[in-house]
Backbone as a chain_set.jsonl record, in Angstrom:
{"seq": "MTEEINYEDLLVPYLEGNADSPLESQVVEALRGVYDPEIPVSVFDLGLIYDLRFSDDGKILVIMTLTAPACPVAEEIPEWIKTAILRIDGVNEVEVDLTWEPFWKPAYMTEAARLELGMF", "coords": {"N": [[0.827, -1.201, 0.0], [2.112, 1.108, -0.251], [2.359, 4.454, -1.005], [2.582, 7.651, -2.604], [3.119, 10.255, -0.402], [2.057, 13.356, 0.553], [3.109, 15.25, 2.873], [2.644, 17.856, 3.596], [0.019, 18.311, 3.004], [-1.439, 17.007, 4.906], [-3.925, 17.024, 7.387], [-3.483, 17.471, 10.553], [-4.021, 16.546, 13.986], [-5.152, 13.18, 13.112], [-8.636, 12.839, 12.851], [-11.308, 11.048, 14.165], [-13.773, 9.719, 12.047], [-13.099, 10.681, 9.615], [-12.713, 8.875, 7.575], [-14.128, 6.702, 5.079], [-14.242, 4.056, 5.549], [-15.552, 0.998, 6.858], [-14.011, -0.102, 8.786], [-12.829, 1.859, 10.246], [-13.658, 2.786, 12.904], [-13.031, 0.573, 14.489], [-10.282, 0.427, 14.125], [-9.448, 2.858, 15.231], [-10.251, 2.385, 17.86], [-8.503, 0.272, 18.461], [-6.077, 1.662, 18.308], [-6.4, 3.321, 20.459], [-5.782, 1.625, 22.446], [-3.084, 1.429, 22.536], [-0.269, 2.511, 24.142], [2.141, 5.033, 24.912], [4.741, 4.108, 26.909], [5.78, 5.935, 28.734], [3.925, 7.871, 29.095], [0.688, 8.198, 30.319], [-1.372, 7.964, 28.311], [-3.158, 7.189, 25.325], [-1.756, 6.527, 22.032], [-3.403, 7.509, 20.065], [-5.017, 9.451, 21.388], [-3.021, 11.158, 22.213], [-2.512, 12.46, 19.898], [-0.758, 11.518, 18.033], [-1.285, 10.157, 15.746], [-1.413, 10.844, 12.461], [-2.653, 10.309, 10.021], [-4.95, 7.953, 8.601], [-5.217, 5.471, 6.246], [-7.216, 3.547, 4.191], [-7.556, 0.589, 2.298], [-9.535, -1.234, -0.086], [-8.965, -3.91, 0.066], [-8.281, -4.646, 2.652], [-5.932, -3.516, 3.584], [-4.073, -1.282, 5.571], [-2.788, 1.927, 6.045], [-0.917, 3.634, 8.342], [-0.106, 6.788, 9.244], [2.098, 8.4, 11.23], [3.554, 10.068, 14.112], [5.975, 10.68, 16.698], [6.352, 11.807, 20.117], [8.877, 12.817, 20.46], [12.012, 12.747, 18.72], [13.988, 11.255, 20.02], [12.695, 9.301, 21.419], [12.58, 6.572, 23.593], [11.243, 4.216, 22.923], [10.858, 4.226, 20.222], [11.153, 2.421, 18.1], [9.573, 0.311, 18.902], [6.858, 1.17, 19.28], [5.565, 1.53, 16.66], [5.43, -1.205, 15.952], [3.801, -2.216, 17.977], [1.459, -0.917, 17.285], [0.921, -2.048, 14.746], [0.479, -4.739, 15.518], [-1.799, -4.449, 17.179], [-3.747, -3.491, 15.349], [-3.811, -5.501, 13.42], [-5.239, -7.493, 14.662], [-7.858, -7.077, 14.106], [-10.743, -8.234, 12.494], [-10.834, -8.576, 9.015], [-8.712, -6.978, 8.434], [-5.765, -7.184, 6.683], [-3.177, -6.371, 6.271], [-0.813, -4.108, 7.651], [0.754, -1.061, 7.427], [3.108, 1.106, 8.783], [3.969, 4.401, 8.722], [6.395, 6.423, 9.821], [6.777, 9.752, 10.614], [8.248, 13.034, 10.824], [7.122, 15.311, 10.076], [4.37, 17.308, 10.131], [6.215, 18.423, 13.028], [5.36, 16.992, 16.153], [3.116, 18.502, 18.51], [1.89, 19.595, 21.711], [-0.691, 20.661, 21.375], [-2.019, 18.968, 19.684], [-3.18, 16.981, 21.152], [-6.081, 15.246, 22.42], [-8.941, 16.566, 24.17], [-9.546, 14.928, 26.321], [-7.061, 13.703, 26.768], [-5.524, 15.898, 27.573], [-6.839, 16.511, 29.936], [-6.32, 14.176, 31.403], [-3.593, 14.43, 31.74], [-3.43, 16.674, 33.242], [-3.394, 19.236, 32.078], [-4.962, 21.529, 32.009]], "CA": [[0.0, 0.0, 0.0], [2.998, 2.258, -0.288], [1.904, 5.47, -1.932], [3.206, 8.966, -2.44], [2.475, 11.001, 0.674], [2.394, 14.77, 0.617], [2.931, 15.557, 4.287], [2.154, 19.23, 3.751], [-1.436, 18.312, 2.845], [-2.093, 16.309, 6.011], [-4.575, 17.815, 8.43], [-3.133, 16.701, 11.737], [-3.969, 15.093, 14.009], [-6.266, 12.484, 12.492], [-9.878, 12.907, 13.623], [-12.205, 9.94, 13.868], [-14.88, 10.118, 11.183], [-12.554, 11.187, 8.357], [-12.605, 7.818, 6.562], [-15.364, 6.034, 4.706], [-14.082, 2.631, 5.793], [-16.259, 0.429, 8.008], [-13.009, -0.52, 9.768], [-12.231, 3.005, 10.929], [-13.912, 2.85, 14.352], [-12.286, -0.51, 15.132], [-8.866, 0.799, 14.089], [-9.27, 3.914, 16.239], [-10.336, 1.722, 19.168], [-7.238, -0.452, 18.648], [-5.049, 2.667, 18.571], [-6.621, 3.83, 21.819], [-5.24, 0.63, 23.349], [-1.621, 1.461, 22.448], [0.211, 3.618, 24.972], [3.551, 5.334, 25.127], [4.905, 3.699, 28.305], [6.162, 7.047, 29.603], [2.799, 8.803, 29.2], [-0.508, 7.37, 30.507], [-2.386, 8.35, 27.331], [-2.984, 6.407, 24.105], [-1.125, 7.2, 20.893], [-4.443, 8.245, 19.347], [-5.402, 10.644, 22.142], [-1.877, 12.076, 22.227], [-2.453, 13.157, 18.618], [0.39, 11.015, 17.279], [-1.761, 9.592, 14.487], [-1.626, 11.941, 11.521], [-3.593, 9.902, 8.978], [-5.252, 6.542, 8.403], [-5.673, 5.237, 4.872], [-7.786, 2.216, 4.088], [-7.801, 0.077, 0.95], [-10.656, -2.165, -0.115], [-8.516, -5.289, 0.288], [-7.887, -4.865, 4.04], [-4.633, -2.933, 3.921], [-4.202, -0.001, 6.268], [-1.58, 2.729, 6.201], [-0.965, 4.536, 9.491], [0.93, 7.813, 9.206], [2.167, 8.841, 12.621], [4.777, 10.653, 14.617], [6.207, 10.439, 18.121], [6.477, 13.086, 20.823], [10.257, 13.298, 20.324], [12.843, 11.822, 17.946], [14.798, 10.408, 20.9], [11.8, 8.439, 22.184], [13.261, 5.299, 23.817], [10.499, 3.093, 22.336], [10.532, 4.639, 18.855], [11.058, 1.267, 17.221], [8.546, -0.596, 19.391], [5.488, 1.67, 19.144], [4.959, 1.118, 15.387], [5.138, -2.64, 15.987], [2.621, -2.382, 18.835], [0.319, -0.454, 16.484], [0.642, -3.1, 13.754], [-0.088, -5.894, 16.221], [-3.153, -4.111, 17.634], [-4.66, -3.358, 14.212], [-3.923, -6.793, 12.736], [-6.208, -8.327, 15.384], [-9.202, -6.738, 13.64], [-11.222, -9.013, 11.351], [-10.899, -7.806, 7.776], [-7.427, -6.31, 8.203], [-4.787, -8.153, 6.185], [-1.817, -5.816, 6.27], [-0.699, -2.776, 8.247], [2.026, -0.378, 7.203], [3.222, 2.299, 9.622], [4.926, 5.376, 8.208], [6.774, 7.352, 10.881], [7.211, 11.022, 10.041], [8.483, 14.159, 11.737], [6.541, 16.465, 9.396], [4.945, 18.329, 11.004], [6.659, 17.962, 14.333], [4.253, 16.91, 17.104], [3.017, 19.512, 19.565], [0.828, 19.263, 22.667], [-2.002, 21.097, 20.899], [-2.632, 17.868, 18.939], [-3.833, 16.053, 22.078], [-7.509, 15.406, 22.64], [-9.283, 17.187, 25.449], [-9.425, 13.879, 27.343], [-5.636, 13.523, 27.064], [-5.079, 17.055, 28.348], [-7.389, 16.349, 31.288], [-5.572, 13.088, 32.047], [-2.248, 14.914, 32.061], [-3.542, 17.875, 34.068], [-2.922, 20.38, 31.282], [-5.959, 22.589, 31.935]], "C": [[0.859, 1.247, 0.0], [2.521, 3.22, -1.371], [2.636, 6.768, -1.646], [2.427, 9.741, -1.387], [2.974, 12.436, 0.649], [2.096, 15.222, 2.054], [2.385, 16.956, 4.513], [0.639, 19.303, 3.652], [-2.173, 17.616, 3.985], [-2.706, 17.307, 6.978], [-4.394, 17.035, 9.719], [-3.698, 17.337, 12.998], [-5.179, 14.492, 13.304], [-7.48, 12.561, 13.417], [-10.784, 11.762, 13.192], [-13.4, 10.456, 13.074], [-14.404, 10.635, 9.845], [-12.512, 10.15, 7.243], [-13.977, 7.211, 6.291], [-15.329, 4.544, 5.021], [-14.902, 2.161, 6.991], [-15.297, -0.041, 9.107], [-12.498, 0.63, 10.63], [-12.448, 2.991, 12.443], [-13.158, 1.755, 15.095], [-10.793, -0.194, 15.17], [-8.587, 1.872, 15.138], [-9.323, 3.305, 17.639], [-9.05, 0.952, 19.471], [-6.111, 0.52, 18.984], [-5.191, 3.251, 19.977], [-6.144, 2.827, 22.871], [-3.721, 0.563, 23.342], [-1.135, 2.72, 23.157], [1.718, 3.787, 24.859], [3.788, 5.003, 26.597], [5.299, 4.818, 29.264], [5.02, 8.017, 29.865], [1.52, 7.97, 29.307], [-1.672, 7.732, 29.581], [-2.104, 7.568, 26.05], [-2.337, 7.229, 22.991], [-2.157, 7.999, 20.101], [-4.782, 9.537, 20.078], [-4.255, 11.637, 22.324], [-1.793, 12.888, 20.937], [-1.271, 12.72, 17.778], [-0.008, 10.423, 15.935], [-2.135, 10.747, 13.564], [-2.609, 11.574, 10.415], [-3.771, 8.398, 9.02], [-5.781, 6.409, 6.988], [-6.052, 3.771, 4.739], [-7.926, 1.82, 2.625], [-8.923, -0.95, 1.04], [-10.254, -3.602, 0.187], [-7.94, -5.508, 1.69], [-6.508, -4.374, 4.412], [-4.85, -1.558, 4.538], [-2.83, 0.644, 6.374], [-1.813, 3.68, 7.36], [0.202, 5.506, 9.339], [0.938, 8.444, 10.592], [3.489, 9.51, 12.919], [4.959, 10.189, 16.059], [6.381, 11.793, 18.795], [7.87, 13.677, 20.696], [11.072, 12.275, 19.532], [13.655, 10.858, 18.815], [13.946, 9.489, 21.769], [12.444, 7.059, 22.353], [12.536, 4.084, 23.231], [10.064, 3.404, 20.896], [10.394, 3.468, 17.893], [9.921, 0.338, 17.626], [7.125, -0.117, 19.123], [4.885, 1.324, 17.781], [4.622, -0.38, 15.333], [3.922, -2.926, 16.857], [1.358, -1.984, 18.076], [-0.063, -1.515, 15.456], [-0.061, -4.284, 14.411], [-1.532, -5.627, 16.629], [-4.137, -4.083, 16.47], [-4.848, -4.69, 13.491], [-4.878, -7.755, 13.442], [-7.639, -8.114, 14.886], [-9.561, -7.61, 12.438], [-11.347, -8.108, 10.132], [-9.627, -7.047, 7.47], [-6.401, -7.373, 7.838], [-3.352, -7.679, 6.282], [-1.853, -4.424, 6.877], [0.7, -2.256, 7.966], [2.017, 0.871, 8.082], [4.329, 3.169, 9.061], [5.174, 6.398, 9.308], [7.343, 8.616, 10.246], [7.446, 12.048, 11.141], [7.927, 15.446, 11.137], [5.03, 16.41, 9.518], [5.353, 17.719, 12.346], [5.485, 18.002, 15.3], [4.305, 18.064, 18.099], [1.83, 19.186, 20.466], [-0.577, 19.676, 22.226], [-2.731, 19.998, 20.129], [-3.382, 16.889, 19.845], [-5.333, 16.314, 22.154], [-7.739, 16.078, 23.993], [-9.141, 16.17, 26.583], [-7.971, 13.661, 27.734], [-5.121, 14.675, 27.908], [-5.591, 16.983, 29.792], [-6.616, 15.294, 32.057], [-4.207, 13.559, 32.525], [-2.255, 16.204, 32.885], [-3.089, 19.131, 33.35], [-3.986, 21.46, 31.11], [-5.819, 23.506, 33.109]], "O": [[0.351, 2.344, 0.235], [2.309, 2.824, -2.518], [3.23, 6.95, -0.583], [1.205, 9.864, -1.479], [4.178, 12.687, 0.716], [0.954, 15.535, 2.39], [1.73, 17.209, 5.525], [0.03, 20.247, 4.156], [-3.403, 17.633, 4.026], [-2.086, 18.307, 7.339], [-5.084, 16.042, 9.947], [-3.838, 18.558, 13.06], [-6.116, 15.205, 12.943], [-7.357, 12.37, 14.627], [-10.998, 11.539, 12.0], [-13.966, 11.502, 13.393], [-15.227, 10.998, 9.006], [-12.298, 10.503, 6.083], [-14.86, 7.208, 7.149], [-16.311, 3.844, 4.775], [-14.949, 2.838, 8.018], [-15.722, -0.34, 10.223], [-11.813, 0.405, 11.628], [-11.489, 3.171, 13.193], [-12.693, 1.977, 16.213], [-10.117, -0.516, 16.147], [-7.59, 1.793, 15.855], [-8.529, 3.67, 18.506], [-8.562, 0.973, 20.601], [-5.282, 0.235, 19.848], [-4.2, 3.629, 20.601], [-6.106, 3.148, 24.059], [-3.129, -0.253, 24.047], [-1.531, 3.837, 22.822], [2.465, 2.817, 24.728], [3.108, 5.558, 27.46], [5.166, 4.666, 30.478], [5.117, 8.879, 30.738], [1.288, 7.11, 28.457], [-2.821, 7.799, 30.019], [-0.945, 7.312, 25.721], [-2.367, 8.46, 23.007], [-1.834, 9.041, 19.532], [-4.829, 10.603, 19.464], [-4.489, 12.822, 22.562], [-1.083, 13.893, 20.882], [-0.822, 13.461, 16.904], [0.847, 10.211, 15.075], [-3.048, 11.522, 13.849], [-3.327, 12.443, 9.919], [-2.87, 7.661, 9.421], [-6.681, 7.142, 6.579], [-5.299, 2.878, 5.127], [-8.366, 2.623, 1.802], [-9.219, -1.469, 2.117], [-11.104, -4.425, 0.527], [-7.187, -6.459, 1.899], [-5.965, -4.769, 5.444], [-5.692, -0.779, 4.09], [-1.847, 0.001, 6.741], [-2.781, 4.441, 7.367], [1.361, 5.092, 9.307], [-0.077, 8.954, 11.065], [4.41, 9.52, 12.102], [4.171, 9.391, 16.565], [6.54, 12.81, 18.12], [8.043, 14.89, 20.807], [10.848, 11.071, 19.658], [13.971, 9.753, 18.376], [14.438, 8.953, 22.761], [12.817, 6.435, 21.36], [13.147, 3.03, 23.058], [9.042, 2.91, 20.421], [9.591, 3.528, 16.962], [9.36, -0.354, 16.776], [6.266, -0.925, 18.772], [3.75, 0.848, 17.75], [3.625, -0.766, 14.724], [3.101, -3.778, 16.518], [0.318, -2.629, 18.204], [-1.24, -1.844, 15.311], [-1.077, -4.768, 13.912], [-2.397, -6.484, 16.446], [-5.249, -4.598, 16.591], [-5.94, -4.974, 13.0], [-5.282, -8.753, 12.845], [-8.532, -8.895, 15.216], [-8.79, -7.716, 11.484], [-11.9, -7.011, 10.213], [-9.468, -6.524, 6.367], [-6.192, -8.335, 8.577], [-2.423, -8.483, 6.365], [-2.79, -3.657, 6.654], [1.697, -2.927, 8.234], [1.03, 1.605, 8.115], [5.477, 2.74, 8.939], [4.274, 7.149, 9.683], [8.272, 8.555, 9.441], [6.91, 11.936, 12.243], [8.218, 16.539, 11.621], [4.449, 15.458, 8.998], [4.889, 16.646, 12.731], [4.695, 18.945, 15.272], [5.376, 18.538, 18.477], [0.867, 18.563, 20.019], [-1.558, 19.082, 22.675], [-3.944, 20.088, 19.939], [-4.142, 16.055, 19.353], [-5.794, 17.442, 21.979], [-6.845, 16.143, 24.836], [-8.674, 16.507, 27.671], [-7.674, 13.455, 28.911], [-4.365, 14.461, 28.855], [-4.887, 17.34, 30.737], [-6.291, 15.489, 33.228], [-3.726, 13.142, 33.578], [-1.197, 16.758, 33.186], [-2.464, 20.001, 33.957], [-3.92, 22.234, 30.155], [-6.572, 24.472, 33.232]]}, "num_chains": 1, "name": "protein.A"}
């Protein structure tokens, strides 16, 4: 499912309801079960997911970032995401594209994440 990605056109973070796929809600739920071990908030609610792309044959592309390039689990989190999404019936393949464009910022977090972290 590798495709040309124009990072400048991404509207980040990804908001649930942007895809026409019947798998979207299950994928978002799976992403809400993946946590950065240093932060008690899911990768989805942290705003680390920049885009989800679904193909008709069960392939999913996750475009994401991390809170910092030096993240100690930078190699593990994409694998955790793949594992979580591959558990969904109808998903055959998951590709995770890690990007630093645009760089993550706290404003990308959901309101629930900000409340959890005491940022209000």
